[in-house]
N, C-alpha and C positions, 0 to 999 in steps of 0.2 A: 250753384250760387244761392244766395239767401241763407235763411236759417232752416235747417231740417227740411230741405226740398221746397221751401216756400220762397218764391222770388220776391213778390211784392204783395202788400196788403193795403188795399185802398179803403179809406174811410168814407162812409156814405155821406158824411157832411162836408166833404172836401169841395172846394170851388173849382179845382183843376184836377184832372185825372191823367194818368200816363197813357201813352199810346198803347192800344191793344194790338197784339200781333197774333197771327194764325198759330204760332207755336208756343204761346205763353200759357201753357197748361198749369204753370206754377203760380199764377196770379190768384189772389184771394181778395175777398171783400169782408170788412168787419161787419158783424151783425149787431153790434151794440151802438145804438143811435144817440144815446144821451151821455156818452162818455166825453168829457172835455180833456183835450190834450194840448190846450193852448199854453204855451210857455215861450220864454225868450231865448233860450239856449238849446242848441241841438242835442247836447248830452242829456239835458233834463227831459226833452221830448222823447228821446230813446228810452230812458228809464220809465217814463209814464206809459209809453206804448207797450213795452215788455210787461209791465205790471197790470195794466188795465185791458189790454187786447190779447197779446200773445200768450202769456202764461195761463190765463183762464180759458184759452182757446175760444175766444169770441170772434171767430172768423170762419168763413167757408170758401171753398173754391168758387171762382166766378163761373156762373152758369151761362148758357146761351141767352137766357132772359136778361141777365145783368148786362152782358155784352151788347145786346140789342139796345138797351136803354142808354148805356154809356156811349154808344156810337151815335145816338141822337135819332134813332128810328122811333116812329110812333108806337104806342102800346098795342095798336091794332095790327102791327106788322106781323105777318105769318112767316116764320122761319122753318128751316128743315126740321123734321120731327126728331132726328137723332141729335142729341145735345152736342156731341163732339164735332159733328160735321157743321152744325150751325155756328159753333164757336169759331171754327176755322174760317168760315165765310165772313163772320163779323170781324174777325181779326184781319182779314184781307180787305175789308170795306174802308172807304174813305168817310170820315165823320160828316154826317149830313149838315150840321150847323156850320162847320168850317167851309164846306163847299158853297153853302148859301151865302155866307159872308163874303167869300172871295168873289163869287159871281156878282153880287150886288156892288162891290167895290169896283170891279172891272167895268160894269155897266155905267157906274157913276163917272168913271174916268173917261170912258168913250163918249159920253154925252156932254162933256165939258167943252 
């Protein structure tokens, strides 16, 4: 799937990120923070992405540190020392902010 064994490339400026999985070793993150890909049509976005991110190879595989941050764990969280094991653990994790939001909503409903 994807292009040349790259499944997804996440932009660091995105507001929403896809679900990480324990087996998504083909996910990458763009390393160019100041690239603007804002446009109104999907085909235009695709062309801009290929030109500004993919062709100049401005992306790297997601590391355990990226996965930790994407899953909402604090910077101080200590993960497994082996990157591949830590990435699988984060891929199997439930996103911390989502759990917090759901728990707060359940408590709000119960107390009404």
